[in-house]
C-alpha positions in Angstrom: 7.7 10.3 6.9 8.7 10.4 10.4 12.2 9.2 9.7 14.3 12.3 11.2 11.8 11.9 14.4 13.1 8.3 15.0 16.6 8.8 13.8 17.5 10.5 17.5 16.2 7.6 19.2 18.0 5.0 16.8 21.4 6.8 17.7 20.5 7.0 21.3 20.3 3.1 21.2 23.0 3.0 19.5 25.5 4.6 21.8 24.2 2.5 24.7 24.4 -0.4 22.7 26.9 -3.1 23.6 28.9 -5.2 20.9 29.0 -8.3 23.5 25.4 -9.3 22.4 26.4 -9.9 18.7 30.0 -11.5 20.0 28.0 -14.3 22.1 25.8 -14.9 19.4 28.6 -15.6 17.2 30.1 -17.9 19.5 27.0 -19.6 20.6 26.5 -20.1 16.5 23.1 -18.5 16.8 21.4 -15.7 14.2 18.1 -13.6 15.3 15.9 -12.9 12.4 13.2 -10.2 12.9 9.7 -10.3 11.2 7.1 -7.9 11.3 4.6 -10.4 12.7 4.4 -13.8 14.4 3.5 -16.9 12.3 -0.4 -17.7 12.2 0.2 -21.3 13.2 3.0 -23.4 13.4 1.0 -26.4 11.6 2.0 -26.5 7.9 -0.4 -26.7 4.9 -3.1 -24.7 6.7 -2.3 -20.9 6.5 -1.5 -19.1 3.2 1.0 -16.5 4.7 4.5 -15.9 4.1 5.7 -14.9 7.3 4.3 -18.1 8.5 5.6 -20.2 5.7 9.2 -18.9 6.2 9.0 -20.1 9.9 7.4 -23.6 9.5 9.9 -24.1 6.4 12.6 -24.4 8.7 11.2 -27.0 10.5 9.2 -29.0 7.5 10.6 -29.9 4.1 8.5 -29.7 0.8 8.1 -32.7 -1.3 9.8 -30.7 -4.2 11.9 -27.5 -3.9 13.0 -24.9 -6.3 16.6 -23.7 -7.4 16.9 -20.7 -6.1 18.3 -19.2 -9.4 16.4 -20.6 -12.1 13.3 -21.4 -10.2 13.1 -24.6 -12.0 11.6 -27.8 -9.9 14.6 -29.7 -7.7 14.3 -32.7 -5.5 13.7 -32.5 -2.1 11.8 -35.0 -0.1 10.7 -36.6 -3.8 14.0 -37.6 -5.4 12.2 -38.0 -8.9 9.0 -37.7 -10.7 7.5 -38.2 -13.8 4.1 -38.1 -15.7 2.5 -41.5 -16.3 -0.2 -40.3 -18.3 -2.3 -36.9 -18.4 -4.1 -37.6 -15.1 -1.3 -39.1 -12.7 1.9 -37.8 -11.7 4.3 -40.4 -9.9 7.0 -39.3 -7.2 9.8 -41.5 -5.9 10.6 -40.6 -2.5 13.8 -40.1 -0.3 14.4 -42.9 1.7 16.2 -43.1 5.3 14.5 -39.8 6.4 12.9 -39.2 9.6 10.6 -36.6 11.3 11.8 -34.8 14.6 9.4 -37.0 16.5 10.9 -40.5 14.9 8.2 -40.9 12.6 9.8 -42.6 9.3 9.1 -40.2 6.5 7.6 -42.5 3.5 4.5 -42.6 1.2 1.9 -42.9 4.1 3.4 -39.4 5.3 2.1 -37.9 1.8 -1.0 -39.6 1.5 -1.8 -38.2 5.1 -0.7 -35.1 4.5 -3.2 -34.7 1.3 -5.8 -36.2 3.1 -5.6 -33.4 5.8 -5.7 -30.8 3.1 -8.3 -32.2 1.3 -10.7 -33.0 4.6 -12.9 -29.6 4.9 -13.6 -30.1 8.5 -9.6 -29.0 8.9 -10.4 -25.2 7.5 -7.0 -25.3 5.5 -6.6 -22.4 3.3 -4.8 -24.7 0.7 -7.9 -26.6 -0.2 -9.0 -24.7 -2.9 -5.7 -24.9 -4.2 -5.9 -28.8 -4.5 -9.2 -29.4 -5.8 -7.9 -31.1 -8.9 -6.3 -33.9 -7.1 -8.5 -36.5 -6.6 -6.6 -38.7 -4.4 -3.0 -39.6 -3.6 -2.5 -43.5 -4.1 0.6 -45.5 -2.5 2.2 -47.5 -5.2 5.0 -49.0 -2.4 6.3 -47.7 0.5 8.7 -45.1 -1.2 6.3 -44.5 -4.4 3.1 -42.5 -4.4 0.9 -41.3 -7.5 -1.3 -38.1 -7.2 -4.4 -38.8 -9.3 -6.0 -35.5 -10.8 -9.6 -35.3 -11.9 -8.1 -33.5 -15.2 -4.9 -32.7 -17.1 -2.6 -30.8 -14.9 0.9 -29.7 -15.9 1.1 -27.4 -13.2 1.0 -29.7 -10.3 4.7 -29.6 -10.3 5.0 -26.0 -10.1 2.2 -26.1 -7.1 4.0 -29.0 -5.1 7.2 -26.8 -5.2 6.0 -23.9 -3.1 4.8 -23.9 0.2 1.4 -25.6 -0.6 2.6 -29.2 0.3 4.9 -30.3 3.3 4.7 -33.6 4.6 3.7 -34.4 8.3 4.0 -37.3 10.1 0.9 -39.4 10.1 0.7 -40.6 13.1 1.0 -37.4 15.1 -2.0 -36.4 12.7 -3.9 -38.5 13.6 -3.6 -38.4 17.3 -4.5 -34.7 16.9 -3.5 -31.5 14.9 -3.5 -29.4 18.0 -0.8 -31.2 19.5 1.0 -31.0 16.1 0.7 -27.5 16.3 2.0 -27.1 19.5 5.0 -29.1 19.1 5.8 -29.6 15.5 7.4 -32.4 13.9 8.7 -31.9 10.6 11.9 -33.3 8.4 13.3 -30.0 8.2 16.7 -28.5 9.0 15.7 -27.2 12.4 13.7 -28.4 15.7 11.0 -26.6 17.4 12.4 -25.5 20.9 10.0 -22.5 22.0 7.2 -20.2 20.8 6.8 -17.0 23.4 3.7 -15.8 21.7 3.9 -12.0 20.4 7.8 -12.1 21.1 10.1 -15.2 19.5 10.3 -18.3 18.2 13.4 -20.4 18.7 14.3 -23.3 16.7 17.0 -25.6 17.2 20.0 -27.5 15.1 18.6 -30.8 13.6 22.3 -32.7 13.6 20.2 -35.5 11.7 19.2 -33.3 8.6 19.0 -35.4 5.6 21.0 -32.7 4.0 23.5 -32.6 6.3 23.1 -30.6 9.5 23.2 -26.9 9.5 25.9 -24.3 10.2 23.9 -22.5 12.6 23.0 -24.3 16.2 20.3 -21.8 16.7 17.8 -19.6 15.1 15.4 -17.0 17.1 13.0 -15.1 15.2 11.8 -12.0 16.8 8.4 -10.3 16.0 8.7 -7.1 15.7 6.1 -5.2 13.9 7.2 -1.6 13.1 9.9 -0.6 10.5 11.6 1.9 12.8 11.8 -0.5 15.4 13.5 -3.3 13.5 15.9 -0.7 12.2 16.8 0.2 15.5 17.1 -3.0 16.7 19.7 -4.1 13.9 21.4 -1.0 14.6 22.1 -1.6 18.0 23.2 -5.1 17.5 20.1 -7.1 19.1 19.1 -8.7 15.8 21.2 -9.9 13.0 18.7 -10.0 10.0 15.6 -7.6 9.3 13.5 -7.5 6.0 12.5 -4.4 4.3 14.9 -1.7 5.3 13.1 1.5 4.5 14.7 3.0 1.5 15.5 5.8 3.1 17.7 4.2 5.6 20.0 2.4 3.4 22.8 4.9 3.6 22.4 5.4 7.7 22.5 1.1 7.6 25.7 1.0 5.0 27.6 3.6 7.4 26.8 1.9 10.5 29.8 -0.4 10.2 27.6 -3.2 12.2 25.4 -4.1 9.1 24.9 -3.5 5.4 22.0 -3.5 3.3 21.7 -6.5 0.9 19.3 -6.3 -1.8 17.4 -8.2 -4.5 14.6 -8.0 -7.1 11.8 -9.9 -5.5 9.1 -12.3 -7.3 7.1 -10.6 -4.8 4.4 -8.0 -6.5 2.5 -5.3 -4.6 -1.0 -4.1 -5.3 -4.0 -1.9 -4.4 -7.3 -4.3 -4.9 -10.6 -2.5 -5.9 -13.0 -5.2 -4.2 -15.9 -6.2 -6.4 -17.0 -8.9 -4.1 -19.6 -6.7 -2.6 -21.9 -3.9 -3.3 -20.5 -0.5 -4.1 -18.8 1.4 -6.5 -15.9 -1.2 -7.3 -18.8 -3.4 -9.0 -18.5 -0.4 -11.8 -15.6 -1.1 -14.2 -16.0 2.6 -15.2 -15.2 3.3 -11.6 -12.4 1.2 -10.9 -10.5 2.5 -13.9 -11.4 5.9 -13.0 -9.4 4.9 -9.5 -6.7 3.5 -11.2 -6.1 6.5 -13.6 -6.2 8.6 -10.7 -3.1 6.8 -8.7 0.3 8.0 -10.0 2.2 5.1 -9.6 5.8 6.6 -10.7 5.1 9.3 -8.2 5.2 6.7 -5.5 7.8 5.0 -6.7 10.1 8.0 -6.5 8.9 9.8 -3.5 7.9 7.0 -1.1 10.2 3.9 -2.4 13.3 6.0 -3.9 12.9 4.2 -7.1 13.2 0.7 -5.6 10.7 -0.9 -7.3 9.5 -1.8 -10.7 6.4 -0.6 -12.3 3.9 -3.0 -13.4 1.3 -2.9 -16.1 -0.7 -6.4 -15.5 -1.0 -9.1 -12.7 2.3 -10.4 -13.4 6.0 -9.2 -13.4 8.8 -10.0 -15.9 10.5 -12.5 -13.4 7.3 -14.6 -14.0 7.9 -17.4 -16.5 4.7 -16.8 -18.0 4.9 -12.9 -18.1 3.3 -11.4 -21.3 5.5 -8.0 -21.9 2.5 -6.5 -24.3 -0.1 -5.8 -21.6 -1.4 -2.3 -22.2 -0.6 0.1 -19.1 -3.4 2.0 -18.0 -1.8 5.5 -17.5 -2.3 8.3 -15.0 -4.7 10.7 -16.4 -6.5 12.6 -13.8 -9.1 14.4 -16.5 -9.6 11.1 -18.1 -10.3 9.6 -14.6 -13.1 12.5 -14.1 -14.6 11.9 -17.5 -14.9 8.0 -16.4 -16.6 9.2 -12.9 -19.1 11.5 -15.0 -19.8 8.3 -17.6 -20.6 6.2 -14.3 -22.7 8.8 -12.7 -20.3 9.1 -9.7 -19.4 12.5 -8.3 -16.0 11.8 -6.9 -16.6 14.8 -4.5 -19.3 12.5 -2.6 -17.1 9.6 -2.8 -16.3 7.7 0.7 -13.9 4.8 0.4 -12.4 2.6 2.9 -8.7 1.2 2.3 -7.3 -1.5 4.6 -3.4 -1.6 5.0 -1.1 -3.4 7.1 1.7 -1.9 8.7 5.5 -3.2 8.3 4.5 -6.3 6.8 5.4 -4.8 3.2 7.9 -2.1 2.3 6.5 1.6 3.4 3.1 -0.2 3.2 1.3 2.1 5.4 3.0 5.2 4.2 2.3 4.1 0.6 -1.6 3.5 1.6 -1.5 7.0 2.9 0.1 8.4 -0.2 -2.8 6.7 -2.0 -5.3 8.3 -0.2 -3.9 11.6 -0.8 -3.5 11.1 -4.6 -7.3 10.3 -4.6 -8.1 13.4 -2.5 -6.9 15.4 -5.1 -9.9 14.3 -7.4 -12.1 15.0 -4.4 -12.6 11.3 -3.0 -12.7 11.1 0.7 -10.3 8.0 1.6 -10.6 6.5 5.5 -7.2 4.3 5.7 -7.7 1.6 8.2 -4.5 0.4 9.4 -4.6 -3.4 10.6 -2.2 -5.6 12.5 -1.2 -7.9 9.8 -3.3 -11.0 11.3 -6.4 -9.1 11.4 -5.6 -7.8 7.9 -5.3 -11.3 6.4 -8.4 -12.3 8.3 -10.3 -9.2 7.1 -9.5 -10.1 3.3 -10.4 -14.0 3.8 -13.8 -13.0 5.4 -14.4 -10.5 2.8 -15.0 -7.6 5.3 -12.3 -5.4 4.0 -13.5 -1.6 2.8 -13.4 -0.8 -0.9 -9.6 -1.1 -1.1 -6.8 -3.2 0.3 -3.1 -3.1 -0.2 -1.7 -6.3 -0.4 1.7 -8.4 -1.6 1.6 -11.7 -3.4 4.6 -14.1 -3.5 6.7 -15.9 -4.7 4.7 -15.4 -8.2 6.8 -17.0 -10.2 4.3 -18.7 -12.8 0.7 -17.5 -13.9 -1.2 -20.4 -11.8 -0.3 -19.3 -8.7 -1.2 -16.1 -9.1 -3.7 -15.6 -11.9 -6.1 -18.6 -10.4 -5.9 -17.5 -7.0 -6.4 -14.1 -7.4 -9.3 -13.5 -10.0 -11.9 -16.1 -9.1 -14.2 -15.4 -6.3 -14.2 -18.5 -4.6 -10.5 -18.4 -3.5 -9.2 -17.4 -0.3 -7.6 -13.9 -0.8 -9.4 -13.0 -4.3 -10.9 -9.5 -4.3 -12.3 -10.0 -7.7 -14.9 -12.2 -8.9 -18.4 -12.8 -10.5 -16.9 -13.0 -14.2 -17.7 -16.3 -15.5 -16.1 -16.0 -18.9 -12.7 -15.2 -16.9 -13.0 -17.6 -14.8 -14.0 -20.5 -17.3 -10.6 -19.4 -19.4 -8.6 -19.8 -16.2 -9.8 -23.1 -15.3 -9.2 -24.1 -19.1 -5.7 -22.8 -18.9 -4.6 -24.8 -15.9 -5.2 -27.9 -17.9 -3.8 -27.2 -20.9 -0.8 -29.7 -21.6 1.1 -28.3 -24.4 3.6 -25.9 -23.1 3.1 -23.3 -25.9 -0.8 -23.5 -26.0 -0.7 -23.0 -22.2 1.9 -19.7 -22.6 -0.6 -18.3 -25.0 -3.6 -19.2 -22.9 -1.7 -17.2 -19.9 -0.8 -14.2 -22.1 -4.5 -13.8 -22.9 -5.5 -13.8 -19.8 -3.3 -11.5 -18.2 -4.5 -9.0 -21.4 -8.2 -9.8 -19.9 -7.2 -9.2 -16.4 -5.8 -6.2 -17.0 -8.7 -4.8 -18.8 -11.1 -5.5 -16.2 -9.0 -3.4 -13.5 -9.4 -5.7 -10.3 -6.4 -3.5 -9.1 -4.2 -0.9 -9.4 -1.5 -2.5 -10.4 1.9 -1.4 -8.5 5.1 -2.9 -8.7 7.2 -5.6 -8.3 9.2 -5.4 -5.2 12.7 -4.9 -4.3 13.9 -6.5 -1.2 16.3 -4.7 1.4 17.6 -6.7 3.8 19.5 -5.3 6.9 22.4 -8.0 7.8 24.9 -7.7 10.5 28.4 -7.8 9.1 29.2 -11.1 10.5 26.8 -13.1 9.1 27.0 -14.8 6.0 23.9 -15.0 3.8 22.3 -13.5 0.7 18.9 -13.0 -0.1 16.7 -14.7 -2.6 14.3 -13.6 -5.4 11.7 -16.0 -4.0 12.0 -14.4 -0.3 12.8 -17.5 1.5 14.8 -16.4 4.5 16.1 -19.9 5.0 18.9 -19.8 7.5 20.0 -23.3 6.6 22.1 -21.5 3.9 23.3 -19.0 6.8 26.8 -19.0 8.9 28.7 -17.1 11.1 31.8 -15.3 9.0 34.4 -12.8 10.3 33.1 -9.6 12.4 
């Protein structure tokens, strides 16, 4: 940990900082939010990435939203919905809404958006997530039907995430590159400027159907390192940062300029043990031995200062389908050595590569290095490769990571959007595959209509997944946001840093 080394630099910044910056923003009704990375695109329904979608959602709405407390689906651009039959969902659309380019939002917008997602030529990450949808039918200008190949009760959960943000059909037809360069959604803020590697600026949509936002302007700054984000917050250069390092909480709270606002997140963190290519991770005994060589409790206490909730399986307690009786694989280095021996692997001759981002998740690089050190106690050599965030995602998507990679997943609110996406080899961010029996059970679970039978199916799958040890199951993330004292905004468990909910308070 280099915190003491950077402390002097932060204090120097504080000494020279001018409070005028914050005062000017208060008068201008502007807030600056710092993220670890810039968006990978401004075209919605294209890249599965929290950072990207958090910014895109300021300009685009979803068809269905989720209540931030109950997580239940609630109306957004769709005002109501119903199940017509086992393979048909009908949505009534909100009238009088316009895209930022002047096009009306209507049924054609919904159909054009699904057509964009379903077209393989567009190479959207969301295509595998909508394979059960056969087509979108237009009933009338403000009514659409989603026709599925099989019963899909989880469609409403899927559509209430970032998986479907309606786009203007004429602009889509004219070319996705132009729409990516100048987004035109129905959201509370309009695109203003994107300075690559520096910032994205959006301005208030005075005609927003929910009512105009309190803020006139939001600037997203891209600051990869935790220490740099923290220094900028304490210097008054930014107003909100995600992932305050746990050891810096007292510093922020004592600054007089900002406070740490915390929430238990729906995001999970894990160490993927990649079995999708030739190597030691194709052997269950080796995966299990690796998992039993990692002391998760030690990581939580020593690196995260207790700010995480340990997991035993692929879902956390915040997930509506969580099964609490999944057996926890205990830290047991002696048992791990026995498993290595059974697998015919000498850990002292084992050299592994661990890919990690830096600055994307709470102390991600530090966690990865600590895991490498723990595995080193078993004689294993671990080379930690630190990636820029976009590179990290590309390596996972293109199957070019090392034997292990660190990743977070969320918002993980239901089993379908975790188990279906991460334990089938064909899925974009999966690290585990080749288990046909497991995949068949997953595909069956997705189509079960009876709620109790579906819950039982997901419970069984959580146990089956845990037994396969595709990951070292780490923890449910605790989110620590540094927020300027004059900004009224509270963090959400779904990690949506939505500035429509923010306003200027008193300094």
